[in-house]
C-alpha positions as CSV (number, residue, x, y, z in Angstrom):
1,M,43.7,111.8,30.7
2,K,45.5,113.4,27.7
3,L,45.1,117.0,27.0
4,M,44.4,118.1,23.4
5,D,46.1,121.1,21.9
6,L,43.3,122.2,19.5
7,N,45.5,124.8,17.8
8,Q,48.1,122.1,16.9
9,A,45.3,119.7,15.7
10,I,43.9,122.5,13.4
11,Q,47.4,123.1,12.1
12,K,47.9,119.4,11.4
13,H,44.7,119.3,9.4
14,A,45.7,122.5,7.5
15,E,49.0,120.8,6.5
16,W,47.0,118.4,4.4
17,K,46.7,121.1,1.7
18,L,50.5,121.0,1.4
19,K,50.5,117.2,1.3
20,F,47.9,117.3,-1.5
21,R,49.8,119.9,-3.5
22,S,53.1,117.9,-3.1
23,A,51.4,114.6,-4.2
24,M,49.9,116.3,-7.2
25,T,53.2,118.0,-8.2
26,K,55.1,114.7,-7.8
27,Q,52.2,112.7,-9.4
28,E,51.9,110.5,-6.4
29,T,48.7,109.0,-5.1
30,L,47.5,109.0,-1.5
31,D,45.3,106.4,0.0
32,A,41.8,107.9,0.1
33,G,40.6,105.1,2.4
34,V,43.1,106.2,5.1
35,I,42.5,109.9,4.6
36,E,38.7,109.4,5.0
37,K,39.0,107.8,8.4
38,D,38.3,110.4,11.1
39,N,39.4,108.3,14.0
40,C,43.1,107.8,13.1
41,C,44.5,111.3,13.4
42,E,45.4,112.7,16.9
43,L,42.3,114.8,17.0
44,G,40.1,111.9,16.0
45,K,41.6,109.6,18.6
46,W,40.9,112.3,21.2
47,L,37.4,112.9,20.0
48,Y,36.5,109.3,20.2
49,G,38.3,108.7,23.4
50,D,38.8,111.2,26.3
51,A,36.6,113.9,24.7
52,R,33.7,111.6,24.3
53,T,34.0,110.7,28.0
54,Q,34.2,114.4,29.1
55,F,32.1,116.2,26.5
56,G,30.0,113.5,24.8
57,A,26.7,114.9,26.2
58,L,27.3,118.3,24.8
59,K,25.7,119.4,21.5
60,S,28.9,121.1,20.6
61,Y,30.8,117.8,20.9
62,T,28.4,116.1,18.4
63,S,28.8,119.1,16.0
64,C,32.6,118.9,16.3
65,V,32.7,115.1,15.6
66,T,30.4,115.6,12.6
67,R,32.4,118.5,11.1
68,H,35.7,116.6,11.7
69,A,34.3,113.5,9.9
70,A,33.1,115.8,7.0
71,F,36.6,117.2,6.7
72,H,38.1,113.8,6.3
73,K,35.4,112.7,3.8
74,E,36.0,115.8,1.7
75,A,39.8,115.5,1.9
76,A,39.5,111.9,0.6
77,K,37.7,113.3,-2.5
78,V,40.7,115.4,-3.6
79,P,41.9,114.3,-7.0
80,G,44.9,112.0,-7.1
81,H,43.7,109.8,-4.2
82,Q,43.1,106.1,-4.8
83,R,41.5,103.5,-2.5
84,Q,44.0,100.8,-1.8
85,T,42.8,97.3,-2.1
86,V,44.0,94.4,0.0
């Protein structure tokens, strides 16, 4: 079972602000489809893996998953993001 460093996970998500600013300054685009996925970052993998097994029955777990997904959805709306088509 993998332990989750929640402080580090919060820091990683806070770093998105820097990525957004950098992309805007450099006039780069980021893939909104990737940013929107809440199960690809380290926290999301943990939430949908070990955390679900350990804490899935808790109301706070459901709230955490919901808020984490909302963060990713909002982050994907930041101007300068495009959805990549395959």
